[in-house]
N, C-alpha and C positions, 0 to 999 in steps of 0.2 A: 768610355766617357763617364766621369762621375756625375752624381746627381746635380750638383750645383752648376756644372757646365751645361747639362741638359736643360735645366730650368732657364739659364741665361740664353741658350739657343732658342727656346720657346718664346721668351720675351722678345728677342730680336725678330723672330718670324711674325709674332703678333703685332709688333709695332709697324713692320713693313706692310702688313695686310691692312692695318688701320689707316696708315698714311695713304695707301693706294685708294682705299674706299673713300676717304675724305677728299682726295684730289679729283676722283671721278665725279663725286657729288658736286664739288665746287665748279667743275667745268660745265656740268649740265644745267646749272642755274645761272641767272643773270644778276645776282645781287652783289656786284663787284664792290660797291662803296662800303658795304658791311663785310663782305667776304674777304677782302684783302687783309685787313687787320686781324680778323678772326683766324684766317689761314696762317698768318705769321705766328700768332700766339700758339695755335694748335700744333703746327709743325715744329715749333720750338720745344714744346712739351714732348712731342713724339720723339724728337731728336734726343732729348734728355733721357727718355725711357730707353731708347736704343743704345745710348752710350752706357747706361747702367747695365743693360743686358750684355753688351759687348765686354764690359769690364769683368762681369761674372764669368763669361765664356773664356776669357784670356787669363783668368786667375790661375797661377801656378800652385799646385798642391803637392805636398810631399807625402810619400807613403809613410805610414806609421812604422816606428822602429820594430824590428823583429826581436822577440824574446828568445834568448838562448837557453 
């Protein structure tokens, strides 16, 4: 795995962890009137971050040409 895919994978893992922690914190509180719009915005940003990381992971790279 090359370096850019590794970093993309780390971004994806970090986003999943951040989303999980946010949702656990959201469920444990009772501020739903404020939490629902904030949750939608936060999860949208986290989804965008995950999409960027996933794009980096799936990026096809070509090996440099060999010199003869």
